[in-house]
TORDRENVO-852138 format. One record per residue: x, y, z of N, C-alpha, C in turn. Coordinates in pm, whole numbers, padded with zeros to 5 digits, always signed. Layout:
REM TORDRENVO-852138
XYZXYZXYZ ...
***
This chain:
REM TORDRENVO-852138
+03079-06043+12839+03115-05936+12969+03165-06035+13027 +03291-06024+13107+03386-06133+13176+03286-06086+13324 +03291-06188+13399+03288-06153+13599+03397-06025+13633 +03494-06014+13574+03590-05927+13633+03553-05731+13586 +03472-05757+13480+03410-05621+13398+03299-05591+13433 +03178-05668+13584+03148-05610+13676+03147-05531+13738 +03297-05509+13725+03300-05359+13836+03284-05257+13775 +03283-05235+13667+03243-05106+13598+03125-05015+13661 +03087-04941+13601+03025-04777+13649+02879-04865+13637 +02793-04796+13640+02654-04837+13544+02668-04765+13476 +02751-04665+13459+02705-04533+13379+02844-04532+13235 +02854-04480+13140+02884-04534+13064+03011-04443+13095 +03178-04462+13096+03249-04365+13161+03445-04420+13118 +03476-04268+13084+03602-04277+13024+03689-04235+13111 +03809-04298+13106+03911-04263+13195+04010-04170+13066 +04042-04055+13162+04183-03998+13048+04287-03942+13123 +04409-04029+13042+04552-03962+13139+04560-03870+13126 +04688-03829+13176+04739-03673+13206+04744-03610+13073 +04806-03698+12983+04890-03639+12890+04740-03575+12809 +04662-03658+12787+04514-03629+12733+04484-03506+12784 +04465-03492+12877+04365-03325+12932+04464-03215+12913 +04653-03211+12897+04701-03129+12867+04734-03098+12741 +04664-03200+12683+04650-03191+12501+04532-03104+12471 +04357-03141+12534+04269-03093+12544+04284-02969+12526 +04418-02892+12653+04451-02814+12731+04450-02690+12654 +04525-02765+12518+04614-02640+12468+04507-02653+12301 +04466-02741+12258+04362-02748+12170+04263-02597+12232 +04191-02590+12380+04102-02470+12358+04167-02372+12401 +04307-02354+12393+04372-02222+12434+04386-02179+12250 +04374-02264+12139+04341-02276+12061+04519-02338+12010 +04608-02420+12077+04750-02411+12017+04686-02547+11993 +04636-02661+11898+04601-02813+11922+04743-02854+11831 +04760-02950+11946+04894-03047+11853+04860-03118+11772 +04665-03091+11718+04663-03192+11546+04555-03137+11531 +04518-03145+11401+04392-03089+11355+04259-03112+11411 +04274-03216+11434+04111-03268+11481+04146-03274+11666 +04202-03196+11695+04147-03145+11873+04079-03099+11893 +04047-02994+11836+03942-02915+11853+03790-02988+11850 +03785-03041+11731+03701-03111+11685+03646-03208+11857 +03744-03322+11885+03738-03400+11994+03756-03352+12084 +03773-03190+12158+03691-03123+12223+03565-03084+12264 +03476-03011+12123+03374-02963+12121+03330-03134+12196 +03337-03272+12112+03268-03396+12124+03254-03417+12241 +03371-03423+12318+03402-03446+12477+03261-03373+12553 +03343-03223+12513+03251-03172+12606+03068-03205+12542 +03009-03229+12455+02870-03278+12434+02888-03383+12531 +02937-03504+12466+02941-03619+12561+02892-03579+12750 +02969-03505+12802+02961-03452+12901+02838-03452+12929 +02814-03301+12884+02687-03252+12893+02566-03409+12873 +02632-03482+12790+02487-03576+12767+02509-03671+12896 +02589-03695+12955+02605-03768+13069+02707-03894+13071 +02802-03850+12953+02912-03975+12976+02994-03893+13092 +03047-04029+13157+03140-03959+13273+03296-03966+13213 +03398-03889+13264+03564-03867+13232+03580-03813+13407 +03612-03930+13473+03625-03904+13604+03795-03891+13585 +03777-03795+13697+03898-03777+13744+04001-03868+13841 +04085-03880+13843+04196-03948+14016+04237-03902+14078 +04268-03931+14230+04373-03875+14283+04499-03820+14223 +04550-03887+14112+04644-03886+14064+04641-03759+13958 +04537-03726+13932+04537-03589+13786+04559-03490+13931 +04522-03464+14016+04569-03320+14132+04723-03326+14135 +04776-03449+14214+04948-03456+14232+04962-03414+14106 +04941-03446+13969+05019-03435+13829+05008-03307+13787 +04891-03226+13844+04857-03107+13849+04886-02989+13902 +04954-03056+14009+04985-02942+14127+05152-02941+14061 +05150-03094+13995+05327-03073+13971+05377-02963+13910 +05315-02896+13836+05293-02763+13701+05355-02647+13785 +05457-02585+13773+05541-02460+13804+05423-02356+13765 +05329-02435+13607+05299-02259+13603+05158-02271+13636 +05136-02133+13724+04996-02097+13747+04877-02141+13629 +04904-02100+13514+04857-02071+13415+04851-02157+13353 +04896-02259+13364+04883-02375+13247+04813-02485+13383 +04850-02492+13496+04721-02562+13624+04583-02508+13597 +04592-02333+13543+04435-02306+13511+04384-02390+13401 +04449-02347+13322+04383-02394+13204+04370-02521+13173 +04440-02592+13242+04424-02756+13251+04302-02777+13312 +04252-02742+13410+04195-02698+13541+04039-02667+13491 +03992-02575+13378+03904-02572+13371+03846-02637+13251 +04003-02659+13160+03913-02810+13054+03872-02883+13101 +03933-02980+13249+03889-03096+13360+03792-03021+13404 +03744-02922+13418+03620-02884+13428+03463-02879+13353 +03544-02822+13228+03404-02830+13113+03357-03029+13097 +03468-03129+13123+03439-03217+13096+03441-03346+13164 +03488-03337+13292+03474-03414+13361+03379-03411+13488 +03359-03253+13477+03220-03195+13596+03276-03219+13774 +03397-03248+13743+03505-03336+13867+03435-03405+13921 +03362-03474+13834+03342-03623+13920+03486-03714+13899 +03460-03820+14015+03563-03842+14025+03558-03982+14096 +03692-04054+14072+03694-04247+14094+03746-04205+14222 +03619-04353+14378+03650-04303+14471+03782-04336+14468 +03849-04361+14655+04010-04392+14664+03979-04510+14640 +04112-04555+14600+04191-04655+14587+04114-04732+14663 +04161-04748+14821+04158-04809+14964+04017-04871+14991 +03879-04755+14972+03786-04814+14925+03740-04892+14846 +03771-04904+14736+03750-04998+14630+03866-05167+14623 +03967-05159+14688+04033-05220+14735+03986-05303+14823 +03930-05259+14948+03885-05335+15019+03743-05401+14999 +03666-05344+14894+03533-05417+14823+03551-05487+14743 +03700-05487+14687+03765-05637+14591+03776-05705+14680 +03838-05722+14811+03898-05801+14903+03771-05884+15006 +03718-05796+15015+03556-05880+15066+03508-06008+14962 +03460-05914+14837+03412-06012+14751+03501-06140+14736 +03627-06152+14726+03732-06255+14676+03714-06362+14844 +03716-06260+14959+03688-06354+15108+03589-06429+15094 +03470-06343+15041+03335-06410+15029+03330-06546+14906 +03385-06540+14847+03414-06679+14770+03452-06748+14712 +03648-06713+14826+03702-06807+14888+03669-06901+15018 +03623-06831+15143+03582-06837+15235+03434-06870+15302 +03370-06833+15214+03261-06737+15255+03228-06696+15378 +03306-06614+15386+03262-06455+15480+03335-06351+15413 +03276-06249+15407+03138-06255+15490+03055-06375+15415 +02932-06334+15518+02858-06466+15471+02749-06427+15319 +02683-06300+15362+02646-06286+15176+02769-06177+15108 +02748-06217+14959+02836-06144+14883+02807-05986+14893 +02895-05914+14914+02901-05768+14940+02866-05751+14796 +02776-05598+14762+02756-05565+14645+02866-05433+14616 +02900-05415+14455+02988-05390+14443+02989-05261+14443 +03077-05170+14441+03059-05065+14450+03082-04970+14362 +03040-04861+14341+02973-04762+14216+03111-04711+14232 +03238-04663+14157+03330-04564+14190+03311-04438+14155 +03230-04400+14095+03194-04268+14111+03093-04182+14178 +03183-04042+14218+03164-03985+14286+03166-03830+14266 +03163-03699+14335+03191-03552+14296+03365-03536+14371 +03449-03453+14316+03465-03348+14401+03649-03435+14468 +03694-03362+14516+03833-03406+14539+03850-03500+14698 +03735-03438+14741+03734-03575+14885+03695-03686+14874 +03624-03699+14702+03550-03819+14713+03720-03896+14680 +03774-03872+14563+03887-03876+14491+04012-03964+14581 +04039-03894+14773+04140-03958+14766+04080-03924+14956 +03939-03972+15016+03895-04018+15112+03801-04083+15109 +03715-04079+14980+03585-04195+14981+03471-04098+15052 +03473-03961+15033+03318-03964+15085+03263-03794+14995 +03184-03723+15001+03177-03585+14891+03119-03483+14995 +03188-03374+14975+03164-03323+15052+03102-03152+14996 +03013-03104+15049+02965-02946+15010+03021-02867+15086 +03052-02729+15001+03099-02611+15115+03024-02566+15160 +03099-02512+15300+03027-02411+15413+03127-02288+15372 +03014-02220+15439+03052-02026+15358+03009-02010+15513 +03138-01920+15589+03168-01871+15674+03174-01712+15706 +03142-01664+15799+03198-01482+15747+03290-01440+15832 +03333-01366+15850+03440-01226+15869+03482-01316+15985 +03388-01368+16080+03438-01366+16221+03513-01551+16237 +03452-01620+16110+03449-01774+16097+03339-01810+16152 +03273-01832+16160+03145-01854+16182+03074-01893+16076 +03001-02032+16049+02913-02051+15960+02787-01949+15896 +02780-01959+15811+02707-01835+15742+02556-01937+15737 +02412-01935+15776+02304-02052+15807+02259-02031+15627 +02286-02200+15576+02238-02202+15436+02143-02167+15359 +02018-02156+15478+01890-02052+15475+01886-01946+15413 +02042-01883+15419+02048-01716+15337+02091-01693+15183 +02122-01828+15150+02123-01810+15031+02049-01929+14951 +02015-01976+14848+01977-02092+14798+02086-02210+14786 +02011-02322+14835+02112-02483+14785+02180-02456+14673 +02115-02417+14569+02196-02461+14461+02318-02341+14472 +02298-02258+14485+02392-02149+14521+02549-02186+14559 +02461-02262+14714+02590-02320+14774+02630-02459+14690 +02556-02534+14632+02613-02637+14517+02747-02581+14415 +02667-02484+14337+02740-02426+14229+02904-02363+14270 +02877-02293+14404+03008-02258+14497+03087-02357+14495 +03077-02451+14556+03132-02618+14581+03213-02636+14438 +03132-02630+14297+03209-02650+14235+03329-02574+14165 +03298-02471+14190+03381-02342+14213+03540-02397+14273 +03463-02436+14390+03600-02448+14470+03651-02578+14427 +03563-02669+14389+03672-02779+14291+03754-02688+14213 +03732-02627+14079+03770-02591+14001+03927-02547+14056 +03924-02447+14171+04014-02379+14204+04131-02485+14277 +04076-02569+14383+04189-02682+14391+04245-02739+14302 +04205-02814+14159+04252-02846+14064+04326-02725+14072 +04306-02596+14035+04377-02470+13964+04528-02469+14036 +04514-02500+14200+04608-02470+14288+04603-02306+14298 +04666-02307+14400+04665-02119+14452+04824-02020+14323 +04767-01896+14332+04869-01848+14269+04950-01830+14370 +05070-01751+14284+05222-01788+14366+05162-01638+14476 +05153-01493+14469+05088-01467+14584+05041-01505+14705 +04931-01601+14657+04880-01661+14790+04956-01782+14883 +05097-01845+14794+05128-01936+14863+05152-01877+15018 +05218-01806+15019+05256-01757+15167+05205-01738+15263 +05057-01608+15262+04923-01672+15341+04857-01811+15376 +04925-01894+15248+04828-02007+15290+04956-02112+15354 +05040-02124+15308+05184-02142+15427+05152-02112+15541 +05149-02018+15649+05145-01952+15742+05052-01972+15833 +04931-01957+15751+04782-01950+15846+04743-02094+15839 +04751-02111+15697+04683-02271+15661+04744-02400+15670 +04892-02398+15683+04952-02503+15682+04980-02533+15548 +04947-02461+15474+04944-02554+15330+05082-02622+15326 +05104-02723+15283+05221-02806+15249+05224-02888+15119 +05216-02860+14966+05228-02943+14862+05324-03034+14836 +05430-02996+14934+05538-03105+14920+05548-03240+15004 +05428-03259+15062+05435-03368+15182+05436-03477+15067 +05303-03440+14953+05244-03524+14895+05342-03574+14808 +05452-03487+14750+05539-03504+14626+05660-03582+14766 +05686-03596+14837+05773-03669+14928+05751-03826+14948 +05577-03779+14954+05500-03989+14969+05520-04009+14787 +05485-03940+14763+05533-04017+14634+05641-04061+14574 +05770-04015+14580+05868-04076+14603+05990-04130+14671 +05857-04187+14807+05945-04271+14892+05862-04424+14791 +05737-04403+14761+05698-04512+14669+05816-04548+14549 +05850-04396+14454+05949-04467+14379+06058-04522+14413 +06127-04476+14541+06273-04551+14579+06260-04688+14594 +06097-04735+14695+06064-04837+14708+06068-04931+14577 +06045-04899+14455+06092-04963+14380+06165-05013+14321 +06270-04879+14318+06432-04853+14260+06500-04922+14357 +06476-04979+14477+06522-05079+14554+06559-05172+14527 +06397-05234+14467+06401-05355+14406+06471-05353+14301 +06514-05289+14214+06575-05295+14098+06717-05335+14113 +06765-05308+14253+06924-05332+14283+06884-05474+14351 +06786-05489+14432+06799-05655+14466+06780-05752+14356 +06710-05689+14246+06714-05821+14106+06846-05878+14097 +06935-05705+14076+07066-05804+14018+07133-05874+14063 +07141-05855+14267+07205-05953+14298+07133-06059+14343 +06990-06058+14323+06948-06204+14312+06815-06224+14144 +06870-06222+14097+06765-06224+13955+06663-06351+13975 +06534-06334+13898+06470-06424+13901+06511-06562+13815 +06424-06687+13826+06466-06790+13717+06397-06757+13589 +06258-06721+13602+06182-06611+13461+06060-06535+13491 +06022-06479+13413+05903-06380+13450+05780-06433+13536 +05752-06517+13539+05592-06616+13643+05671-06565+13774 +05812-06605+13779+05891-06591+13938+05878-06459+13984 +05890-06349+13853+05944-06199+13890+05800-06183+13919 +05659-06218+13846+05566-06167+13870+05587-06166+14072 +05524-06354+14074+05507-06400+14232+05598-06291+14349 +05705-06226+14303+05774-06153+14375+05720-06015+14394 +05672-05940+14285+05620-05868+14272+05475-05834+14338 +05418-05931+14346+05312-05912+14402+05304-05925+14561 +05409-06015+14595+05373-06053+14765+05466-05892+14776 +05570-05888+14715+05649-05728+14774+05527-05565+14858 +05422-05600+14683+05378-05477+14648+05258-05496+14767 +05195-05614+14822+05090-05662+14919+05160-05620+15048 +05278-05665+15062+05332-05645+15245+05333-05468+15223 +05378-05402+15140+05422-05283+15146+05293-05204+15137 +05213-05167+15029+05098-05103+15007+04975-05189+15089 +04957-05276+15092+04813-05354+15148+04794-05381+15258 +04875-05457+15328+04932-05507+15445+04842-05481+15553 +04848-05327+15598+04712-05319+15682+04627-05362+15651 +04521-05324+15547+04402-05319+15475+04415-05484+15490 +04495-05568+15416+04465-05691+15483+04401-05765+15615 +04519-05726+15702+04555-05825+15827+04376-05718+15928 +04371-05599+15860+04213-05564+15913+04109-05591+15920 +04112-05648+15745+03985-05707+15701+04019-05877+15743 +04038-05911+15773+04104-06064+15818+04067-06060+15948 +04107-05937+16026+04064-05973+16198+03869-05936+16184 +03849-05825+16125+03729-05779+16085+03650-05945+16091 +03697-06004+16044+03614-06091+15982+03594-06252+16038 +03747-06272+16189+03685-06359+16228+03800-06454+16198 +03885-06396+16057+03939-06505+15957+04083-06473+15970 +04156-06614+16039+04288-06617+16046+04371-06600+15914 +04491-06526+15918+04559-06484+15781+04576-06620+15746 +04611-06748+15851+04646-06856+15742+04563-06922+15674 +04476-06869+15662+04369-06912+15563+04390-06880+15422 +04497-06825+15381+04539-06736+15265+04575-06870+15227 +04681-06943+15295+04735-07062+15262+04636-07186+15158 +04506-07170+15184+04449-07255+15114+04428-07395+15178 +04449-07431+15337+04411-07536+15375+04543-07625+15288 +04657-07597+15284+04750-07680+15202+04873-07679+15321 +04959-07821+15329+05032-07832+15459+05176-07806+15370 +05260-07729+15503+05330-07665+15457+05451-07763+15355 +05452-07898+15381+05491-07945+15293+05431-07935+15103 +05384-07862+15115+05313-07903+14988+05347-07723+14935 +05484-07636+14926+05490-07556+14880+05410-07489+14776 +05401-07536+14679+05413-07511+14541+05245-07487+14546 +05138-07549+14562+05033-07517+14593+04989-07400+14679 +05035-07414+14812+04994-07308+14891+05035-07128+14853 +05153-07162+14740+05203-07006+14654+05085-06985+14588 +05040-07107+14468+04949-07067+14328+04842-07041+14394 +04772-07095+14539+04650-07070+14597+04680-06901+14655 +04739-06876+14685+04764-06709+14741+04739-06624+14624 +04838-06645+14538+04856-06593+14416+04721-06560+14305 +04664-06652+14339+04507-06685+14268+04420-06593+14334 +04444-06605+14434+04321-06545+14578+04365-06359+14536 +04481-06342+14508+04545-06216+14521+04498-06164+14342 +04482-06229+14255+04502-06153+14100+04323-06186+14125 +04215-06233+14169+04103-06190+14194+04029-06073+14254 +04203-05981+14287+04138-05879+14317+04208-05776+14218 +04047-05702+14101+04104-05658+13999+04207-05552+13990 +04219-05421+14108+04314-05334+14116+04497-05409+14142 +04500-05490+14212+04611-05575+14249+04658-05656+14124 +04578-05695+14060+04610-05790+13908+04704-05688+13860 +04610-05578+13840+04685-05491+13699+04765-05409+13780 +04791-05353+13877+04906-05321+13915+05059-05381+13918 +05030-05493+13945+05123-05610+13991+05168-05636+13791 +05093-05641+13754+05141-05605+13555+05211-05537+13559 +05156-05404+13586+05233-05277+13566+05367-05315+13572 +05376-05321+13696+05511-05318+13774+05587-05440+13722 +05516-05537+13665+05596-05640+13654+05638-05570+13516 +05574-05491+13398+05648-05481+13255+05788-05331+13259 +05759-05211+13380+05814-05209+13398+05981-05244+13431 +05988-05340+13508+06081-05399+13595+06143-05533+13498 +06075-05507+13415+06146-05650+13303+06187-05538+13191 +06176-05405+13199+06232-05314+13111+06384-05229+13157 +06442-05294+13159+06559-05270+13228+06632-05134+13202 +06605-05132+13050+06669-05020+12999+06612-04845+13039 +06466-04879+13075+06419-04759+13102+06393-04721+13278 +06395-04796+13357+06405-04796+13504+06284-04773+13508 +06291-04697+13672+06145-04664+13691+06130-04497+13723 +06020-04431+13667+06034-04311+13698+05892-04266+13783 +05893-04158+13838+05747-04106+13918+05610-04150+13843 +05634-04115+13695+05530-04142+13662+05440-04278+13633 +05584-04355+13654+05545-04497+13665+05448-04509+13783 +05490-04470+13902+05446-04518+13998+05261-04474+13978 +05235-04308+13929+05166-04243+13954+05020-04324+13822 +05127-04432+13742+05070-04460+13593+05016-04597+13699 +05083-04662+13728+05025-04755+13799+04893-04730+13881 +04892-04697+13989+04780-04662+14077+04682-04593+14013 +04672-04521+13894+04581-04476+13820+04510-04626+13776 +04601-04681+13692+04570-04758+13583+04462-04858+13683 +04513-04921+13808+04520-05051+13857+04346-05006+13925 +04276-04879+13935+04165-04843+13920+04099-04792+13802 +04136-04723+13708+04016-04680+13573+04047-04801+13521 +04114-04919+13510+04090-05013+13393+03962-05136+13479 +03960-05183+13587+03867-05237+13658+03727-05160+13641 +03718-05033+13665+03628-04959+13642+03552-04837+13537 +03662-04865+13454+03569-04725+13405+03565-04824+13204 +03460-04820+13125+03425-04900+12980+03555-04888+12915 +03606-04725+12892+03678-04654+12843+03853-04635+12875 +03997-04666+12841+04064-04612+12904+04161-04588+12823 +04221-04405+12855+04341-04387+12752+04424-04373+12820 +04551-04443+12764+04677-04414+12833+04768-04398+12772 +04902-04377+12821+05001-04337+12747+05042-04488+12636 +05171-04467+12546+05144-04611+12460+05255-04698+12532 +05350-04657+12612+05374-04796+12745+05268-04900+12793 +05183-04786+12883+05090-04883+12968+05013-04960+12889 +04947-04897+12780+04871-04955+12666+04929-05123+12633 +05077-05076+12578+05126-05216+12554+05167-05338+12659 +05207-05275+12810+05191-05333+12868+05033-05412+12953 +04967-05325+12905+04837-05387+12967+04757-05488+12851 +04795-05478+12697+04748-05516+12663+04812-05666+12604 +04959-05692+12673+05033-05815+12650+04936-05878+12737 +04856-05870+12858+04827-05965+12973+04656-05970+12949 +04659-05919+12837+04498-05908+12762+04400-05833+12897 +04447-05755+12942+04380-05664+13034+04262-05669+12982 +04251-05567+12925+04144-05562+12830+04027-05635+12867 +04056-05735+12761+03989-05877+12761+03898-05933+12919 +04017-05891+12996+03947-05949+13181+03849-05886+13199 +03868-05720+13168+03780-05636+13257+03705-05617+13126 +03674-05638+13029+03583-05602+12935+03614-05413+12919 +03744-05402+12867+03786-05242+12894+03849-05255+12764 +03800-05123+12665+03876-05085+12604+04002-04974+12634 +04102-05042+12589+04255-04950+12665+04328-04910+12572 +04360-04795+12511+04383-04718+12390+04462-04621+12441 +04548-04608+12325+04586-04499+12361+04617-04351+12180 +04531-04442+12115+04451-04381+12028+04342-04289+12048 +04336-04083+12081+04220-04053+12079+04119-04105+11938 +04133-04118+11835+04067-04176+11747+03989-04257+11753 +04023-04350+11865+03951-04504+11895+03837-04471+12010 +03884-04315+12124+03793-04289+12178+03659-04228+12112 +03716-04107+12023+03608-04068+11940+03507-04148+11842 +03586-04289+11817+03445-04377+11751+03393-04443+11884 +03454-04440+11940+03314-04491+12081+03221-04414+12086 +03224-04295+12183+03152-04190+12184+03042-04171+12165 +02962-04210+12055+02823-04198+12016+02734-04297+12055 +02821-04437+12074+02772-04523+12194+02658-04467+12283 +02856-04413+12376+02842-04412+12508+02737-04282+12547 +02737-04215+12427+02635-04115+12474+02485-04123+12477 +02452-04263+12358+02322-04273+12350+02270-04339+12489 +02386-04446+12519+02363-04522+12650+02336-04441+12771 +02411-04307+12816+02417-04167+12885+02282-04127+12938 +02214-04096+12790+02128-04013+12793+01953-04061+12809 +02022-04201+12869+01852-04307+12912+01880-04296+13042 +01965-04222+13148+02031-04216+13281+02023-04093+13321 +01941-04128+13454+01943-03999+13520+02110-03910+13593 +02088-03775+13640+02171-03692+13673+02272-03713+13576 +02280-03670+13431+02443-03619+13315+02550-03507+13424 +02545-03441+13513+02622-03383+13608+02682-03429+13688 +02612-03561+13741+02657-03649+13905+02647-03557+14011 +02570-03386+13964+02546-03336+14109+02372-03317+14122 +02355-03391+14064+02163-03355+14124+02144-03400+14243 +02179-03541+14310+02145-03558+14428+02181-03489+14554 +02283-03337+14465+02305-03250+14633+02226-03125+14591 +02168-03082+14457+02048-03014+14407+01975-02996+14273 +01855-03013+14262+01748-03066+14168+01769-02945+14074 +01820-02990+14002+01816-02893+13828+01965-02850+13851 +02048-02832+13914+02176-02753+13966+02276-02783+13827 +02293-02907+13751+02393-02861+13647+02520-02897+13708 +02596-02857+13592+02736-02806+13656+02765-02668+13557 +02733-02604+13687+02739-02444+13668+02796-02303+13752 +02977-02370+13772+03037-02285+13916+03008-02165+13889 +03052-02094+14010+03066-02007+14047+03181-01964+14117 +03210-01824+14119+03347-01810+14212+03311-01726+14322 +03397-01716+14430+03398-01676+14556+03323-01534+14533 +03405-01462+14419+03380-01335+14430+03201-01316+14429 +03156-01428+14353+02977-01419+14297+02913-01489+14384 +02963-01579+14481+02902-01607+14568+02895-01478+14683 +02989-01379+14691+02964-01275+14825+02876-01234+14768 +02863-01185+14611+02790-01083+14529+02648-01141+14557 +02608-01311+14540+02488-01346+14609+02454-01320+14720 +02523-01358+14831+02496-01306+14940+02449-01154+15004 +02548-01059+14915+02508-00983+14986+02364-00936+14929 +02353-00915+14792+02184-00890+14768+02066-00981+14798 +02133-01087+14906+01988-01131+14909+01967-01063+15074 
***
């Protein structure tokens, strides 16, 4: 195991790209893409029940929401529920901050004590977007919170699980008007944020036409610097200020008349952040493929892989992503099996199950209610439970 693979969760964890969930949803609906898909679906459900984690990232919510069909969203959400149990990967900002603190400790001795590595796994949509886990509050018709003692905590947790499934499936068409008018529902805001990221990369394509780099190594340096300034500068400056470190420390103490070593130190420092390293390598692959260009899914893939590869034992991605990551030996760097073949996932499942069976809390929800497992209830079922007490 490499040093970087130490970022992985203690629990056997496999990340499934969006195309895998769509394919599993078709198998669950009786329309499999391949003869072996129903068998794999059952194997994944069994593995999840045994405690193997198949976490969702924030990109899964965005990509599922982008589907125009409520039925398709519901089918995907249902199969995600049966396998992920709505385990989610912690927001990228939290994980990146932790990686930054560890790199600062190693390079500058501050923080004084080596920070503990964060476990990426939690439950629910709030964990994926905000890094916190939240349990549903139940309100009466007047908007007042119902005393939790009025119904078992187990039911409250099961209702939270049902809420998670509804969030992933999104609203029905007939609900959109009410949600927009009374609750400020505005899904297009998230879409616009993604488009802004896409335009940033496409702008860089135009700049490269006018000022092409001398070689791929130089292009990688440009991509790394540009990404840090656009996506992580606020975090970087804030953490350095928090620990009273001047930002010039990033030059490694080398004089201005030694720009090569200064740049090598800066690049090496940020390559110590696994999420930055993976994102840069994937961006480099897209920018070098001039014929294909940047698409919205490239932005989502970059964000998702930047947390999945360092923190999961297995990552199932699309072919272009797998090829790009294999070229830079990302799997070897992080101790991760990166594959685009479901057959390879099936091959490693038995060992993952054996490991998971030695661990507590197979569903991920035991911390909220002992013995609750994963058994979501709908709002209608919750109402019936409350009325019956």
